N, C-alpha and C positions, 0 to 999 in steps of 0.2 A: 503495403499493409504490414503493420507491427507483429512480430512473432508472438509476443506476450503483452498483456495489458495488466499493469500494476496500479491499484487504486490505493490511495493513502486517504485517511479520514481523520479529521480532528474536530474541535469544537466548531470552528467556523471555516475552516479549509484555507485559512490564511497562513498560520504558522508552518504548515507543511509545504507551502509553495517554494521556499528556499530549499528545502530538502529535495524536493522534486527535481529542481534544476540540478542539484549536485548528484543526485541518482542517474539523471540523464547524461551528464557528463562522464560519469563512471561507466555507464552502459556504452556510450559511443566510444570511449577509449578502449574498451574491451571488444569493439566490433559488434555490439548486439543492437538489435533493433526492437526496442521495447517502447510501448505507449505508457507513459507514467503520468498520472495526474492526482491532483488533490480535490477533495471535496469535503463538505461539511458532514458531521455524523448524522445530521437530520436528513441528509440526501442519500444516505446509504441504501435504503429500500428501493428508492427511484432508480439508482444506478445499477443496483442488482437485477431489477426487473427490466431495464431497457438497454443495458450495456453489455458488452462481452468482456466480462472481467475475470481474468485468470487467477489473480490473488489480491486479497484485501489486507492491508496493514493499518491497525488503529494506532493513532498518536497516544502517547502514555497518558495525556490528560483526560481522554475518553476510555481508558482502559477498563473502567468500571462496567462498560457495555459489552465487553467480551463474551459473556454468557449468552445475552440476548442475540447478539450479532452472529455468534457461532452457530446457533441453531438455524438461522437464515442461510448461511454460507454452506453448512453442512448439507441442507436439504438441496442446494444447487451444485454440491461437489466442488465448492471453491475453497482452497485452503485460506486460513486467516490467522493472524496472531497480533499481538501488541508489539509495536517497535520498542526496542531496548532504550530504556530511558537515558542512558549514557550517550548512545549513539545518536538519539534524537537532540539531546542538549548540545552535543558537539556538531550537529548537522553533518554526521559522517555518512555521506551518500554511498561510499563504497561498502561500508558494512551493512547498512540497511538494505541495499540492493542484493548483498549476499544473503541476507536473512530471507528475503522474497524468493530468491532463487532456490534456496534450501526448501522452502515451503512448496515450491514447484517441482521439487525433485530434479532440479538441473545442476 
């Protein structure tokens, strides 16, 4: 069982798939057992209801949804933020993982 579950959400869940694999490699290299997955922005509500998500990171292209999503995650006590555009563009798994861990207080 993974220690923490990190959900990334973007327009269709496709562009974050590469970032997920880079984040998983960074986590494994650091000896951390995290479940990291990508989903579409339209599936956020479903995942929050049915999954055990510890942190939610929005892709920059859906950053405009932050206000609405934050209300939902705050109600569930789940930290969330928008992924830094430069880190996203460079597919920097280590930096995005570090951002997620910071939100988790790790």
